[in-house]
C-alpha positions in Angstrom: 23.3 150.2 123.4 20.0 148.7 122.0 19.3 145.3 123.5 19.4 142.3 121.2 15.8 141.4 122.3 14.5 144.8 121.2 16.4 144.6 117.9 14.8 141.2 117.2 11.2 142.4 117.7 11.2 145.9 116.2 9.4 146.4 112.9 8.8 149.4 110.6 5.6 151.0 111.9 4.7 152.0 108.3 5.0 148.5 106.9 4.2 146.1 109.8 0.4 146.1 109.1 1.1 144.6 105.7 1.7 141.1 107.0 3.6 138.9 109.5 7.0 139.3 107.9 6.5 142.9 106.7 8.6 145.7 108.1 11.7 143.7 108.9 14.6 146.0 109.8 18.4 145.8 109.5 20.4 147.4 112.3 23.1 149.4 110.6 26.1 151.1 112.2 24.6 150.5 115.6 22.6 153.8 115.1 20.1 153.1 112.3 17.2 150.7 111.6 16.6 150.3 107.9 13.3 148.8 106.6 13.6 146.0 104.0 10.3 147.0 102.4 10.0 150.8 102.2 13.6 151.9 102.8 12.7 154.2 105.7 15.6 154.8 108.1 15.0 155.2 111.8 17.7 156.7 114.0 18.8 155.6 117.4 19.3 158.6 119.7 20.6 158.2 123.2 20.2 154.4 122.9 16.5 154.8 122.1 15.2 153.9 118.6 13.0 156.7 117.2 10.4 154.6 115.5 8.1 157.4 114.2 7.0 157.2 110.6 7.7 161.0 110.2 11.3 160.4 111.4 11.8 157.5 109.0 10.5 159.7 106.2 13.2 162.2 106.7 15.9 159.7 105.7 14.1 157.5 103.2 16.0 158.9 100.2 19.4 158.9 101.9 21.6 156.0 100.9 22.8 153.8 103.7 26.4 154.6 102.9 25.7 158.3 103.6 24.0 157.8 107.0 26.0 159.5 109.7 25.5 159.8 113.4 21.9 160.9 114.1 21.6 164.4 115.4 
């Protein structure tokens, strides 16, 4: 389980440099962080958010409804 404190402070690493409120994330299905700005999707694997831009790029075009359990 990802702690509520961590959920509150995490931001998209690709967008956060664009301003104070940039890179805000939604926590979806308790296994994905989805960026409001760029649409990158970061998986949570073994209760650890994988916040690498390259990882977010892999799922950017995948609709939220089609996100399954991260491999």
